[in-house]
N, CA, C and O of each residue as an XYZ file, in Angstrom:
328
protein
N     -99.952    -51.552    -29.422
C     -99.753    -50.122    -29.535
C     -99.494    -49.781    -30.997
O     -98.509    -50.241    -31.574
N    -100.359    -48.989    -31.593
C    -100.230    -48.567    -32.974
C     -99.835    -47.112    -33.003
O    -100.689    -46.225    -32.990
N     -98.547    -46.867    -33.042
C     -98.054    -45.505    -32.983
C     -97.568    -45.072    -34.357
O     -96.926    -45.844    -35.068
N     -97.875    -43.845    -34.724
C     -97.419    -43.296    -35.986
C     -95.954    -42.875    -35.846
O     -95.562    -42.293    -34.834
N     -95.163    -43.169    -36.852
C     -93.757    -42.770    -36.850
C     -93.685    -41.344    -37.367
O     -94.079    -41.057    -38.498
N     -93.180    -40.459    -36.528
C     -93.084    -39.048    -36.893
C     -91.703    -38.785    -37.484
O     -90.699    -39.082    -36.837
N     -91.625    -38.231    -38.706
C     -90.348    -38.035    -39.393
C     -89.317    -37.220    -38.614
O     -88.125    -37.519    -38.684
N     -89.743    -36.210    -37.883
C     -88.793    -35.347    -37.183
C     -88.607    -35.688    -35.711
O     -87.896    -34.988    -34.991
N     -89.247    -36.760    -35.269
C     -89.093    -37.191    -33.875
C     -87.770    -37.945    -33.728
O     -87.241    -38.497    -34.692
N     -87.256    -37.953    -32.509
C     -86.025    -38.681    -32.209
C     -86.385    -39.843    -31.299
O     -87.023    -39.666    -30.261
N     -85.964    -41.040    -31.706
C     -86.322    -42.258    -30.985
C     -85.085    -42.931    -30.393
O     -83.984    -42.837    -30.936
N     -85.295    -43.608    -29.274
C     -84.241    -44.442    -28.684
C     -84.289    -45.797    -29.392
O     -85.200    -46.059    -30.179
N     -83.318    -46.644    -29.113
C     -83.337    -47.981    -29.712
C     -84.542    -48.781    -29.201
O     -85.139    -49.555    -29.950
N     -84.892    -48.594    -27.942
C     -86.054    -49.285    -27.378
C     -87.347    -48.873    -28.058
O     -88.193    -49.714    -28.363
N     -87.498    -47.585    -28.294
C     -88.700    -47.095    -28.973
C     -88.735    -47.595    -30.420
O     -89.795    -47.936    -30.944
N     -87.574    -47.633    -31.050
C     -87.494    -48.113    -32.435
C     -87.845    -49.594    -32.508
O     -88.516    -50.030    -33.444
N     -87.393    -50.365    -31.527
C     -87.759    -51.789    -31.462
C     -89.275    -51.942    -31.438
O     -89.840    -52.768    -32.155
N     -89.923    -51.136    -30.606
C     -91.383    -51.197    -30.472
C     -92.063    -50.798    -31.775
O     -93.007    -51.454    -32.215
N     -91.582    -49.723    -32.391
C     -92.185    -49.245    -33.637
C     -92.062    -50.285    -34.754
O     -93.012    -50.518    -35.501
N     -90.895    -50.900    -34.858
C     -90.657    -51.862    -35.932
C     -91.053    -53.288    -35.566
O     -91.085    -54.174    -36.420
N     -91.357    -53.500    -34.275
C     -91.719    -54.826    -33.763
C     -90.610    -55.843    -34.038
O     -90.850    -56.931    -34.560
N     -89.381    -55.447    -33.666
C     -88.222    -56.325    -33.814
C     -87.490    -56.409    -32.476
O     -87.769    -55.641    -31.555
N     -86.556    -57.347    -32.383
C     -85.807    -57.535    -31.140
C     -84.649    -56.549    -31.033
O     -84.281    -55.878    -31.998
N     -84.090    -56.487    -29.830
C     -82.937    -55.630    -29.574
C     -81.749    -56.053    -30.440
O     -81.018    -55.204    -30.951
N     -81.558    -57.363    -30.605
C     -80.435    -57.843    -31.418
C     -80.605    -57.450    -32.889
O     -79.618    -57.195    -33.579
N     -81.837    -57.402    -33.366
C     -82.084    -56.972    -34.743
C     -81.734    -55.501    -34.911
O     -81.116    -55.120    -35.905
N     -82.122    -54.674    -33.949
C     -81.790    -53.245    -33.997
C     -80.274    -53.071    -34.006
O     -79.741    -52.277    -34.781
N     -79.586    -53.812    -33.149
C     -78.115    -53.722    -33.095
C     -77.501    -54.119    -34.430
O     -76.562    -53.477    -34.901
N     -78.025    -55.169    -35.034
C     -77.515    -55.641    -36.321
C     -77.760    -54.590    -37.416
O     -76.892    -54.355    -38.257
N     -78.929    -53.967    -37.403
C     -79.241    -52.922    -38.381
C     -78.316    -51.717    -38.220
O     -77.862    -51.137    -39.206
N     -78.045    -51.349    -36.973
C     -77.153    -50.220    -36.698
C     -75.717    -50.552    -37.105
O     -75.048    -49.751    -37.758
N     -75.254    -51.734    -36.715
C     -73.876    -52.134    -37.008
C     -73.642    -52.258    -38.510
O     -72.568    -51.920    -39.007
N     -74.643    -52.740    -39.223
C     -74.522    -52.904    -40.678
C     -74.731    -51.626    -41.461
O     -74.567    -51.607    -42.681
N     -75.095    -50.552    -40.766
C     -75.321    -49.283    -41.450
C     -76.648    -49.214    -42.184
O     -76.898    -48.275    -42.939
N     -77.493    -50.200    -41.965
C     -78.802    -50.217    -42.616
C     -79.720    -49.183    -41.973
O     -80.522    -48.538    -42.648
N     -79.590    -49.039    -40.672
C     -80.329    -48.028    -39.918
C     -79.306    -47.034    -39.388
O     -78.444    -47.386    -38.583
N     -79.406    -45.798    -39.841
C     -78.444    -44.776    -39.424
C     -78.928    -44.107    -38.147
O     -80.123    -43.883    -37.952
N     -77.966    -43.793    -37.282
C     -78.290    -43.175    -35.998
C     -77.118    -42.330    -35.526
O     -76.006    -42.448    -36.041
N     -77.375    -41.488    -34.554
C     -76.332    -40.705    -33.908
C     -76.142    -41.257    -32.509
O     -77.101    -41.630    -31.834
N     -74.894    -41.301    -32.090
C     -74.603    -41.807    -30.761
C     -74.481    -40.621    -29.813
O     -73.710    -39.694    -30.060
N     -75.240    -40.657    -28.739
C     -75.196    -39.635    -27.709
C     -74.738    -40.335    -26.437
O     -75.486    -41.104    -25.833
N     -73.497    -40.058    -26.038
C     -72.929    -40.800    -24.916
C     -72.756    -42.244    -25.331
O     -72.048    -42.540    -26.294
N     -73.401    -43.142    -24.607
C     -73.324    -44.568    -24.949
C     -74.601    -45.070    -25.601
O     -74.754    -46.270    -25.830
N     -75.517    -44.158    -25.901
C     -76.804    -44.555    -26.458
C     -76.991    -43.999    -27.859
O     -76.436    -42.958    -28.209
N     -77.780    -44.705    -28.652
C     -78.101    -44.259    -30.001
C     -79.410    -43.486    -30.004
O     -80.323    -43.767    -29.227
N     -79.479    -42.508    -30.895
C     -80.716    -41.768    -31.144
C     -81.001    -41.877    -32.633
O     -80.130    -41.626    -33.467
N     -82.223    -42.251    -32.952
C     -82.595    -42.538    -34.334
C     -83.689    -41.565    -34.768
O     -84.720    -41.438    -34.108
N     -83.453    -40.890    -35.870
C     -84.419    -39.940    -36.403
C     -85.566    -40.705    -37.058
O     -85.344    -41.716    -37.724
N     -86.771    -40.227    -36.869
C     -87.955    -40.876    -37.427
C     -87.860    -41.083    -38.930
O     -88.360    -42.079    -39.453
N     -87.219    -40.145    -39.631
C     -87.049    -40.272    -41.088
C     -86.281    -41.540    -41.433
O     -86.550    -42.180    -42.449
N     -85.314    -41.902    -40.577
C     -84.533    -43.115    -40.809
C     -85.385    -44.369    -40.652
O     -85.247    -45.326    -41.415
N     -86.258    -44.354    -39.669
C     -87.147    -45.497    -39.453
C     -88.094    -45.632    -40.639
O     -88.332    -46.737    -41.129
N     -88.631    -44.509    -41.097
C     -89.537    -44.528    -42.250
C     -88.811    -44.984    -43.514
O     -89.376    -45.717    -44.326
N     -87.565    -44.552    -43.681
C     -86.776    -44.955    -44.850
C     -86.561    -46.466    -44.844
O     -86.602    -47.114    -45.889
N     -86.337    -47.007    -43.669
C     -86.084    -48.435    -43.526
C     -87.287    -49.277    -43.953
O     -87.119    -50.346    -44.539
N     -88.481    -48.806    -43.666
C     -89.678    -49.594    -43.980
C     -90.330    -49.189    -45.302
O     -91.422    -49.655    -45.630
N     -89.659    -48.325    -46.055
C     -90.234    -47.861    -47.321
C     -90.107    -48.936    -48.402
O     -89.212    -49.779    -48.338
N     -90.983    -48.908    -49.372
C     -90.931    -49.892    -50.464
C     -89.640    -49.804    -51.279
O     -89.190    -50.813    -51.822
N     -89.035    -48.616    -51.373
C     -87.801    -48.460    -52.148
C     -86.676    -49.307    -51.556
O     -85.919    -49.942    -52.290
N     -86.570    -49.316    -50.239
C     -85.531    -50.105    -49.586
C     -85.768    -51.588    -49.850
O     -84.823    -52.335    -50.100
N     -87.018    -52.011    -49.797
C     -87.337    -53.417    -50.060
C     -86.966    -53.789    -51.495
O     -86.429    -54.869    -51.739
N     -87.253    -52.895    -52.442
C     -86.912    -53.161    -53.844
C     -85.408    -53.294    -54.016
O     -84.941    -54.176    -54.736
N     -84.641    -52.419    -53.358
C     -83.181    -52.489    -53.443
C     -82.676    -53.811    -52.878
O     -81.777    -54.431    -53.447
N     -83.253    -54.241    -51.760
C     -82.837    -55.503    -51.137
C     -83.140    -56.680    -52.061
O     -82.316    -57.584    -52.203
N     -84.291    -56.675    -52.678
C     -84.676    -57.757    -53.596
C     -83.738    -57.778    -54.797
O     -83.276    -58.841    -55.211
N     -83.457    -56.596    -55.358
C     -82.561    -56.525    -56.515
C     -81.155    -57.000    -56.156
O     -80.517    -57.707    -56.936
N     -80.675    -56.613    -54.978
C     -79.349    -57.066    -54.541
C     -79.311    -58.581    -54.411
O     -78.351    -59.223    -54.837
N     -80.351    -59.146    -53.825
C     -80.429    -60.595    -53.665
C     -80.452    -61.293    -55.028
O     -79.740    -62.276    -55.236
N     -81.266    -60.786    -55.951
C     -81.369    -61.419    -57.267
C     -80.049    -61.336    -58.037
O     -79.671    -62.286    -58.723
N     -79.352    -60.210    -57.928
C     -78.047    -60.075    -58.583
C     -77.033    -61.057    -57.998
O     -76.272    -61.690    -58.729
N     -77.033    -61.172    -56.681
C     -76.125    -62.107    -56.018
C     -76.449    -63.546    -56.416
O     -75.549    -64.349    -56.664
N     -77.735    -63.860    -56.473
C     -78.162    -65.202    -56.861
C     -77.722    -65.511    -58.294
O     -77.256    -66.613    -58.584
N     -77.873    -64.529    -59.181
C     -77.483    -64.711    -60.575
C     -75.977    -64.990    -60.681
O     -75.553    -65.857    -61.445
N     -75.177    -64.249    -59.910
C     -73.720    -64.461    -59.937
C     -73.373    -65.847    -59.390
O     -72.506    -66.531    -59.934
N     -74.044    -66.259    -58.322
C     -73.780    -67.576    -57.735
C     -74.130    -68.687    -58.702
O     -73.372    -69.647    -58.843
N     -75.261    -68.573    -59.364
C     -75.697    -69.593    -60.324
C     -74.718    -69.635    -61.491
O     -74.387    -70.712    -61.987
N     -74.258    -68.475    -61.927
C     -73.292    -68.406    -63.029
C     -71.988    -69.107    -62.666
O     -71.440    -69.854    -63.477
N     -71.488    -68.873    -61.456
C     -70.241    -69.502    -61.000
C     -70.415    -71.018    -60.881
O     -69.561    -71.791    -61.314
N     -71.534    -71.422    -60.287
C     -71.765    -72.843    -60.053
C     -71.933    -73.590    -61.379
O     -71.460    -74.717    -61.519
N     -72.594    -72.977    -62.332
C     -72.836    -73.664    -63.620
C     -71.545    -73.906    -64.394
O     -71.498    -74.783    -65.257
N     -70.489    -73.132    -64.093
C     -69.183    -73.317    -64.753
C     -68.435    -74.526    -64.194
O     -67.483    -74.994    -64.819
N     -68.832    -75.030    -63.061
C     -68.163    -76.192    -62.463
C     -68.465    -77.370    -63.294
O     -68.010    -78.472    -62.990
């Protein structure tokens, strides 16, 4: 199923799993970590399409890579002092 992510549509966690092709545990981890923002309605989450698009955008990937490289640099710096 190749579905277009609509920015103003509201998705359930199940629909978001399908759109992103990830597991339920991955969605839960993204929500808990604040990486994927959502609103809770009763006991269920509702995710705005803009949030899904933001998650898969190149800018988010660049930020993740930069964070990893900075962390790696700090780790190498600490280890080299030993």
